[in-house]
C-alpha positions in Angstrom: 129.8 124.4 112.2 133.4 124.8 111.0 135.7 121.8 110.6 137.7 122.7 113.8 134.6 122.7 115.9 133.5 119.3 114.6 137.0 117.8 115.2 137.1 119.3 118.7 133.6 118.0 119.6 134.4 114.5 118.2 137.6 114.5 120.3 135.7 115.4 123.5 133.2 112.5 122.8 136.0 110.1 122.1 138.1 110.9 125.1 135.1 111.3 127.3 133.8 107.9 126.2 137.1 106.3 127.1 137.1 107.9 130.5 133.4 106.9 131.1 133.3 103.4 129.6 137.0 102.6 130.3 138.0 101.5 126.9 141.6 102.1 125.9 142.0 105.1 123.5 144.6 105.1 120.8 145.8 107.6 118.2 144.2 105.5 115.3 140.8 105.5 116.9 141.0 109.2 117.8 142.1 110.0 114.2 139.2 107.9 112.8 136.7 109.7 115.0 138.1 113.1 114.0 138.1 112.3 110.3 134.5 110.8 110.5 133.3 114.0 112.1 134.0 115.8 108.8 132.3 113.3 106.5 128.6 114.6 106.8 129.7 117.8 105.1 130.4 115.9 101.9 127.2 117.5 100.7 128.8 120.9 100.8 131.4 121.7 98.0 133.0 124.5 100.0 133.8 122.2 103.0 137.2 120.5 103.5 135.9 117.1 102.6 133.7 118.6 99.9 136.6 120.1 98.2 138.5 116.8 98.2 135.6 115.0 96.4 134.1 118.0 94.6 132.7 115.8 91.9 130.4 114.0 94.5 129.7 116.9 96.8 128.3 119.2 94.0 125.9 116.4 92.9 124.8 115.8 96.5 124.1 119.5 97.2 122.3 120.0 93.9 120.1 116.9 94.4 119.4 117.0 98.2 120.8 120.2 99.7 123.0 120.7 102.7 122.3 119.0 106.0 119.7 116.6 104.6 120.6 113.0 103.6 124.1 113.0 104.9 123.0 114.5 108.2 120.4 111.8 108.9 120.0 108.4 110.7 119.8 106.9 107.2 123.3 108.0 106.4 124.5 106.8 109.8 122.9 103.4 109.2 124.4 103.0 105.7 127.9 104.0 107.0 127.6 101.4 109.8 126.9 98.7 107.1 129.7 99.9 104.9 132.3 99.6 107.6 130.9 96.5 109.4 133.8 94.3 108.0 135.9 95.9 110.7 134.3 93.5 113.1 135.6 90.6 111.0 139.1 91.9 111.5 138.5 92.4 115.3 138.5 96.2 114.9 135.2 96.8 116.6 136.6 99.8 118.5 137.4 101.5 115.2 133.8 100.9 114.0 132.5 102.7 117.1 135.1 105.5 116.7 133.9 106.2 113.1 130.2 106.0 114.0 130.7 108.2 117.0 132.6 110.7 115.0 130.0 110.9 112.3 127.2 111.2 114.9 129.1 114.0 116.7 128.9 116.1 113.5 125.1 115.6 113.2 124.6 116.3 116.9 126.5 119.5 117.1 125.0 120.8 113.8 121.6 120.8 115.6 123.0 123.9 117.4 122.9 125.8 114.1 120.0 128.0 113.2 118.8 125.6 110.5 119.3 122.3 112.4 119.5 118.9 110.6 117.1 116.6 108.8 117.7 113.8 111.2 114.9 111.6 109.9 115.4 112.3 106.2 113.5 111.9 103.9 111.1 113.5 106.4 111.4 117.3 106.0 111.2 117.7 109.8 114.3 119.5 111.1 115.8 118.9 114.5 117.4 121.7 116.5 118.6 122.3 120.0 117.8 124.3 121.9 114.3 125.0 120.6 114.6 128.8 121.1 116.3 130.2 118.0 118.0 133.0 120.0 120.2 130.4 121.7 121.4 128.7 118.6 124.4 130.0 116.6 125.4 130.8 113.1 128.4 129.1 111.4 131.6 131.0 112.0 130.0 133.4 114.5 131.6 134.6 117.7 129.5 132.2 119.7 131.0 129.3 117.7 134.5 130.5 118.4 133.7 130.6 122.1 132.3 127.1 121.8 135.4 125.9 120.0 137.7 127.2 122.7 135.6 125.5 125.4 135.7 122.2 123.6 139.5 122.3 123.2 139.9 123.1 126.9 137.5 120.3 127.8 139.4 117.9 125.5 142.7 118.8 127.2 141.2 118.2 130.6 139.8 114.8 129.5 143.1 113.6 128.0 144.9 112.7 131.2 142.0 110.6 132.5 140.9 109.1 129.2 143.5 106.3 129.5 142.5 105.2 133.0 138.8 106.1 133.3 137.0 108.4 135.8 136.7 105.6 138.4 140.4 104.8 138.3 141.3 108.5 138.3 139.0 109.1 141.3 140.6 106.1 143.1 144.0 107.6 142.6 142.8 110.9 143.9 141.1 109.5 147.0 143.7 106.7 147.6 140.7 104.4 148.1 141.8 100.8 148.7 138.5 99.1 147.8 138.3 100.9 144.4 142.0 99.9 143.7 141.2 96.2 144.6 138.1 96.2 142.3 140.2 97.6 139.5 142.9 94.9 140.0 140.3 92.1 140.0 138.7 93.5 136.8 142.0 93.4 134.9 143.9 90.6 136.7 146.0 88.5 134.4 146.2 91.2 131.6 148.9 93.5 132.9 151.6 93.6 135.6 150.4 95.9 138.5 152.1 97.6 141.4 150.5 99.2 144.4 151.8 102.6 145.6 151.3 102.1 149.2 151.1 104.1 152.5 150.1 101.5 155.1 150.6 100.4 158.7 152.1 97.0 159.7 149.5 95.3 161.9 152.1 93.5 163.9 154.8 96.1 164.5 152.7 99.2 163.9 155.4 100.5 161.6 154.7 102.8 158.7 155.2 101.0 155.3 155.6 103.2 152.2 156.6 102.4 148.7 155.6 100.9 145.4 155.2 97.1 145.5 154.3 94.5 142.9 150.7 93.1 143.2 150.5 89.3 143.1 146.9 88.4 143.8 144.0 88.8 146.2 143.3 87.4 149.7 140.2 87.7 151.8 139.0 91.1 150.4 142.6 92.3 150.2 145.6 92.1 147.9 148.8 90.3 148.1 151.9 92.4 147.4 155.6 91.6 147.3 157.4 93.6 150.0 161.1 93.2 150.4 161.1 89.7 148.9 158.2 88.6 151.1 154.6 88.1 150.1 152.2 90.0 152.4 148.5 90.8 152.4 147.2 94.3 152.6 143.6 95.0 153.5 141.2 96.2 156.3 140.9 92.9 158.1 143.3 93.0 161.1 143.2 89.2 161.4 143.6 88.3 157.8 146.0 91.0 156.5 149.5 91.9 157.4 149.2 95.6 156.4 146.4 98.1 156.9 146.1 100.6 154.0 146.0 104.4 154.6 146.4 105.6 151.0 147.0 103.4 147.9 147.2 103.9 144.1 147.1 101.0 141.7 149.6 101.5 138.9 149.2 99.6 135.6 152.3 98.2 134.1 153.3 96.4 130.9 151.1 93.5 129.4 151.3 90.2 131.3 151.0 86.7 129.9 150.2 83.9 132.3 150.9 80.2 131.5 149.2 77.8 133.9 149.7 74.0 134.5 147.7 71.7 136.7 149.8 69.0 138.4 148.5 65.9 140.3 150.6 65.4 143.4 149.3 62.1 144.8 152.2 59.9 145.9 154.8 62.6 145.0 157.1 64.3 147.5 157.0 68.1 147.6 160.7 68.2 146.8 159.9 66.5 143.4 157.7 69.5 142.5 160.3 72.0 143.6 162.9 70.4 141.4 160.6 70.6 138.3 160.3 74.4 138.5 162.5 76.9 136.7 164.2 79.0 139.4 164.7 82.1 137.1 161.0 82.4 136.4 158.3 84.4 138.2 155.9 81.7 139.2 153.3 81.1 141.9 151.8 77.8 143.1 148.3 77.4 144.6 146.4 74.4 145.8 145.9 72.0 148.8 147.9 68.8 149.5 147.1 66.3 152.2 150.5 65.2 153.4 151.4 61.8 154.7 151.9 62.8 158.3 151.3 66.0 160.3 149.2 67.5 163.0 145.4 67.0 162.6 144.5 70.2 164.5 144.6 73.6 162.6 147.1 76.2 163.9 145.7 79.3 165.6 146.7 82.0 163.1 145.2 80.5 159.9 143.5 83.8 159.0 146.8 85.8 158.7 148.2 85.4 155.2 151.1 83.3 154.4 151.9 81.7 151.0 152.2 78.2 152.5 150.9 76.9 155.8 149.6 73.8 157.5 146.0 73.2 158.5 146.3 69.9 160.3 147.6 67.5 157.7 146.7 69.8 154.8 149.4 72.0 153.2 147.6 75.1 151.8 149.3 77.0 149.1 148.1 80.4 147.9 150.5 82.2 145.5 153.4 80.3 147.0 156.9 80.3 145.5 159.4 77.4 145.4 161.3 78.8 148.4 158.0 78.7 150.4 157.8 74.9 149.8 161.3 74.1 151.0 160.3 73.4 154.7 158.0 70.6 153.3 160.5 69.2 150.7 160.6 65.7 152.2 156.9 65.4 152.8 154.9 63.2 150.5 151.4 64.1 149.2 148.7 61.5 150.0 146.3 63.4 147.7 145.8 66.8 146.1 146.9 68.9 143.2 148.4 72.3 142.5 148.2 74.9 139.8 151.4 76.5 138.7 151.2 80.0 137.2 154.2 81.4 135.3 154.1 85.1 134.7 155.9 86.4 131.6 156.9 89.8 130.3 156.7 90.6 126.6 159.7 89.0 124.9 160.3 86.3 127.5 161.1 82.9 126.1 158.0 80.5 126.0 157.2 78.2 128.9 156.2 74.6 128.4 156.0 73.6 132.1 157.1 70.1 131.2 156.7 67.9 134.3 159.0 64.9 134.4 157.5 61.8 135.9 159.5 60.2 138.7 161.3 57.0 137.8 159.1 54.0 138.6 160.6 51.6 141.2 160.2 47.9 140.6 158.5 46.5 143.7 158.3 42.8 142.6 161.1 40.7 144.1 163.6 39.3 141.6 163.0 35.7 142.9 159.3 35.9 141.9 159.8 37.6 138.5 160.4 34.2 136.6 157.0 33.0 137.6 155.1 36.0 136.0 
């Protein structure tokens, strides 16, 4: 095959693999795959790579011939060993791009009349299809038609290569369950928003727009709508919104800094005062407060960031403002986890929690006797 056909086929495999296996393609990996797709023809002095290293290609052709040792599993194995240090530098994706590009050359060369010596030094030649009439000569009209088809296929794959077939299908169908699975799979790695067309379960109003996604709740997702946190999903009792058509939109990289805080003996207001008001943060956990109703309220299933279940204050992605109604209440036991969400370039977070001042409980009259 000609160089253009090899590059086009390697591109189809690289972009198709990204769409199928949902790895993130990049220009470097694509370029490595395309370059590696030309390497097996190093045994042909008239090829592009052969002309660049003519002193090596002439010797390889004279000693082994074309489409023999460099078009075999042996060469593929040796190449894999040669570039294995890429794993040490955490560039495993580049290793696969190079190996995939090299293999793509051997694979499509089996469409030629001669085929390839896949198991060199065995003289057996591998071709596909087996009928010689359906294979093609290098530079023939049939190869030109194949090249045009490969380029067209690569152009079709490019838009979905960055998001995967499943995500692309979810966008096309507007399927909520697929969007939720995608969010759970990548939660904590990127900021996400949900392009939503839904029905408010209480007012039956239509809700449309693009809203930030915060977390998950009872087989649904929590979104920020108009400054309020609301749950969207199919359960009419557990969710505020019922989805009609949704699309999960991936945003910039996200960094989450978490801190676990013991709340026994501490007022809720103390926790609120420790938090940075200008940060995006969420609080989750359960606190048994010093006093309160022992019976659970009736609408526990409907999502709210903070609610009472008897004497238990339940927090699920609550914000400092959601804790204000409980400021003066003291936690008899329990702990919370504070998540701070950061954009790239945001100043670092230490989540330094200041201990409350200890109050001396021993009367002064008795202190001299200690």
